[in-house]
C-alpha positions in Angstrom: 12.9 0.6 17.2 15.1 -1.3 19.7 13.2 0.4 22.5 9.8 -0.5 21.0 10.9 -4.3 20.9 11.9 -4.4 24.4 8.7 -2.9 25.5 6.7 -5.6 23.3 8.7 -8.4 25.1 8.3 -7.0 28.4 4.6 -6.5 27.8 4.1 -10.2 26.5 6.3 -11.5 29.7 3.8 -9.4 32.0 0.7 -10.5 30.2 2.0 -14.4 30.5 2.7 -13.8 34.2 -0.7 -12.5 34.7 -2.4 -15.2 33.0 -0.4 -17.9 34.9 -1.4 -16.2 38.0 -5.2 -16.3 37.2 -5.2 -20.0 37.0 -8.7 -21.4 37.8 -9.1 -22.3 41.5 -9.2 -26.1 42.4 -10.9 -25.9 45.8 -13.5 -23.7 47.4 -12.3 -20.1 48.3 -11.3 -19.4 51.8 -10.5 -23.3 52.2 -7.2 -24.9 52.7 -6.5 -26.9 49.4 -3.1 -28.4 50.6 -1.7 -30.7 53.3 1.9 -31.7 53.7 3.0 -33.1 50.6 -0.4 -33.2 49.2 -0.5 -29.8 47.4 -3.7 -29.7 45.4 -6.7 -31.0 47.1 -9.8 -30.4 44.6 -13.3 -29.7 45.7 -15.6 -31.9 46.3 -12.7 -32.8 48.7 -11.9 -30.4 51.4 -10.4 -29.7 54.9 -11.9 -27.9 58.0 -15.5 -26.5 57.5 -18.4 -28.4 56.3 -18.5 -25.6 53.4 -15.1 -26.8 52.0 -16.2 -30.3 51.2 -19.4 -31.8 49.5 -20.3 -34.4 52.2 -18.4 -36.2 55.0 -17.1 -38.8 52.5 -14.9 -36.2 51.2 -13.8 -34.7 54.3 -10.1 -34.8 54.7 -8.3 -34.5 57.9 -4.8 -32.8 57.7 -2.5 -33.6 60.8 1.5 -33.9 61.2 1.1 -37.5 59.8 -0.3 -36.4 56.5 -3.8 -36.0 54.7 -6.6 -38.6 55.6 -9.9 -39.6 54.2 -11.7 -39.3 57.6 -14.6 -41.7 57.0 -12.4 -44.6 55.7 -9.2 -43.6 57.3 -6.8 -44.0 54.4 -3.9 -41.6 53.8 -4.0 -39.6 50.8 -0.9 -39.1 48.5 -2.5 -37.5 45.5 -5.8 -36.5 44.1 -6.6 -36.4 40.4 -9.6 -35.0 38.4 -10.7 -36.3 35.2 -9.2 -34.1 32.4 -11.0 -35.4 29.3 -13.7 -37.8 28.0 -11.1 -40.4 27.3 -10.4 -40.9 31.1 -13.3 -42.3 32.7 -12.5 -42.0 36.3 -11.2 -39.5 38.9 -8.6 -41.0 41.2 -7.1 -40.7 44.6 -3.5 -42.3 45.4 -3.8 -43.7 48.8 -1.7 -46.0 51.3 -3.3 -49.4 51.8 -2.5 -51.9 54.5 -0.6 -55.1 54.3 -2.4 -58.1 55.8 -0.3 -60.8 57.3 -1.1 -64.6 58.1 -0.1 -63.9 61.7 0.5 -60.9 63.8 3.9 -62.1 64.7 4.9 -61.8 61.0 5.3 -58.1 61.2 6.1 -55.5 63.9 3.9 -52.9 62.2 0.6 -51.8 63.2 -1.5 -52.2 59.9 -2.6 -55.7 59.4 -6.2 -54.9 59.1 -8.6 -54.8 56.0 -10.4 -51.8 54.3 -14.2 -51.5 54.3 -15.5 -48.6 51.7 -18.9 -49.9 51.6 -21.6 -47.1 51.0 -18.9 -44.6 49.9 -18.0 -43.1 46.5 -14.8 -44.8 46.3 -13.7 -48.4 44.8 -10.4 -49.9 44.2 -9.2 -49.3 40.7 -8.5 -52.0 38.3 -5.2 -50.7 37.9 -4.3 -52.3 41.1 -3.4 -56.1 41.5 -4.0 -58.5 44.2 -0.5 -59.7 45.4 0.6 -62.3 47.9 4.2 -63.0 49.2 5.3 -66.3 50.6 6.6 -69.5 50.1 4.0 -72.3 49.2 1.4 -69.9 49.9 -2.2 -69.7 49.1 -4.2 -66.5 49.6 -7.7 -65.6 48.7 -9.6 -62.3 48.8 -12.9 -62.7 51.1 -16.1 -60.8 50.7 -15.9 -60.9 46.8 -18.9 -63.3 46.1 -19.7 -64.9 43.8 -16.2 -64.2 42.4 -13.2 -66.0 43.8 -10.0 -64.0 43.7 -6.9 -65.4 44.8 -3.5 -66.8 43.7 -0.9 -69.3 44.6 3.1 -69.2 45.0 5.6 -71.8 45.8 9.4 -72.3 46.5 10.3 -73.6 43.1 13.2 -71.7 41.8 12.6 -72.7 38.1 9.8 -69.9 38.3 12.2 -67.2 38.7 12.8 -65.4 35.3 15.0 -62.7 33.8 12.1 -60.6 32.4 12.1 -58.2 35.3 8.9 -59.7 36.9 9.3 -59.6 40.5 5.9 -61.7 41.1 6.4 -64.6 38.9 5.3 -67.5 41.1 8.4 -67.9 43.1 7.6 -66.7 46.7 5.1 -64.2 45.1 1.9 -64.4 42.9 -0.7 -61.9 41.6 -4.2 -61.7 40.2 -6.2 -59.1 38.7 -9.4 -57.6 40.7 -12.8 -56.7 39.3 -14.2 -53.2 39.0 -16.3 -51.7 41.7 -14.5 -53.7 44.6 -15.1 -51.7 48.0 -13.6 -54.1 50.4 -10.3 -55.8 51.0 -9.7 -58.9 53.4 -7.9 -61.9 52.9 -7.8 -65.6 54.2 -4.7 -67.7 53.8 -5.9 -71.3 53.5 -3.6 -73.8 55.4 -0.3 -74.8 53.8 2.9 -76.5 54.9 4.0 -74.1 57.7 7.5 -75.7 58.0 8.4 -74.0 54.4 8.9 -70.7 53.6 10.0 -67.9 55.9 8.6 -69.3 59.2 5.2 -69.6 57.4 4.8 -65.7 57.3 2.5 -64.8 54.3 1.5 -61.5 53.2 -1.2 -59.9 50.8 -2.1 -56.4 49.7 -3.3 -54.4 46.8 -0.8 -52.3 44.6 -0.2 -51.1 41.2 1.7 -53.6 39.4 4.5 -51.2 38.5 5.0 -50.5 42.1 5.9 -54.2 42.9 8.4 -54.2 39.8 10.3 -51.4 41.6 11.2 -53.6 44.5 14.1 -56.1 44.4 12.6 -59.0 46.8 8.8 -59.5 47.4 9.7 -60.4 51.3 10.9 -56.7 51.6 7.0 -55.9 52.2 7.3 -57.2 55.7 9.6 -54.2 56.5 6.8 -51.7 55.6 3.6 -50.7 57.1 1.3 -49.7 54.2 1.5 -50.0 50.3 2.2 -46.4 49.1 0.7 -47.1 45.4 -3.0 -48.1 45.8 -5.4 -46.3 43.4 -9.0 -45.4 44.3 -11.6 -44.4 41.6 -14.0 -41.8 42.6 -17.2 -40.4 41.4 -20.3 -38.2 42.6 -23.3 -40.3 43.8 -26.7 -39.2 43.1 -28.2 -39.6 46.6 -26.8 -36.8 48.7 -28.4 -33.2 48.9 -24.9 -31.8 47.6 -24.7 -33.9 44.8 -28.2 -33.0 43.7 -27.6 -29.5 44.1 -24.4 -29.7 42.0 -26.0 -31.6 39.0 -28.9 -29.2 39.1 -26.4 -26.0 38.8 -25.0 -27.8 35.5 -27.9 -26.3 33.6 -26.2 -23.0 33.8 -22.7 -23.7 33.5 -20.5 -24.1 30.3 -17.4 -25.9 29.0 -18.0 -29.2 30.8 -19.1 -32.6 30.1 -20.2 -35.7 32.4 -20.7 -39.2 32.1 -23.8 -40.5 33.8 -23.7 -44.1 35.2 -27.2 -45.8 35.3 -28.7 -48.1 37.9 -28.4 -51.1 37.8 -25.3 -51.9 35.8 -22.5 -49.8 34.4 -24.2 -48.4 31.4 -23.8 -44.7 30.7 -24.5 -41.7 28.9 -23.0 -38.3 28.1 -24.3 -35.1 29.3 -22.8 -31.7 28.3 -23.4 -27.9 28.7 -24.2 -28.3 24.9 -26.8 -30.5 25.0 -28.3 -30.1 28.3 -30.6 -33.2 27.7 -30.7 -36.2 29.9 -32.2 -39.5 28.1 -32.6 -41.1 31.5 -33.0 -39.9 35.2 -32.2 -43.2 36.5 -28.4 -42.6 37.3 -26.8 -43.3 40.3 -23.5 -41.5 39.9 -21.5 -39.3 37.4 -18.1 -38.0 36.7 -17.2 -34.6 34.9 -14.5 -32.9 33.0 -13.8 -29.5 31.3 -14.1 -29.9 27.5 -11.3 -28.8 25.1 -10.7 -25.1 25.3 -11.8 -24.7 28.9 -9.9 -25.5 32.3 -10.7 -25.7 35.9 -12.6 -27.8 38.4 -16.1 -28.7 37.0 -17.3 -29.6 40.4 -16.9 -26.2 41.8 -19.9 -23.4 41.5 -17.4 -21.4 39.1 -17.1 -24.6 37.0 -15.0 -24.8 33.9 -13.4 -21.5 32.5 -12.3 -20.5 29.1 -8.7 -21.7 28.6 -6.6 -18.5 28.0 -3.7 -18.5 25.7 -0.1 -18.5 27.3 2.0 -17.4 24.6 
């Protein structure tokens, strides 16, 4: 009896191990899907041969410094694929430059802006626009007709004890709109005799990241902000994306959100319905539905989720 029990337990352990080993792939076969600390690079992203990524917007260059999106030259820290209907966007965590009011304000080499126009990437609204400086005014450019900016000063009464590093004293912040693809900043004239030798800085970052640093001016000692989120979707204007969408008719276990043109209206499409109310959509994002797992963008698509008791 005891022997039979041991045999059953051993069988279950081997079965569980085998199922864990058979996890669905995230990238194309025979393609590198990791680079340094970036351990999971899912298709449509890829490294090396053009067969490994959907188009050149998703090409990643891997070198000793890290993994970089080649077309926009931003270092990648993590790539996520949407896991359910609740989460509308796929994301990429990247390093983004700090812009200073004067090149002499930093010894670092960043300082330039970001231009992602024409790409499938936009800055996520989970980022905030943040500027550091005493008696400072900073305004984002190329955001017409909107005006995005903030002001900070040297009034110590603005310091609070609520854990908010950026409360208006030496630091200010503002929300950003969805769909933003550029980041550049102007610093309108202020009294340069105040502040830290007139040095002012501006950047985008997840709000939580700023709360983890003790002093706003510590950003002058770093080159890039390591906490900027990009949203990404598949745009319906390339050969690769069209072929991908056409293949959905023979796949199972997935659903997509189709975004129309113009505007941000959308409709759902799934393997169950196979009905598109409108063909006038410009981009889409997909996920594996409940009971399935994997990467919906791969030819193999989503696979039935196996139990791992």
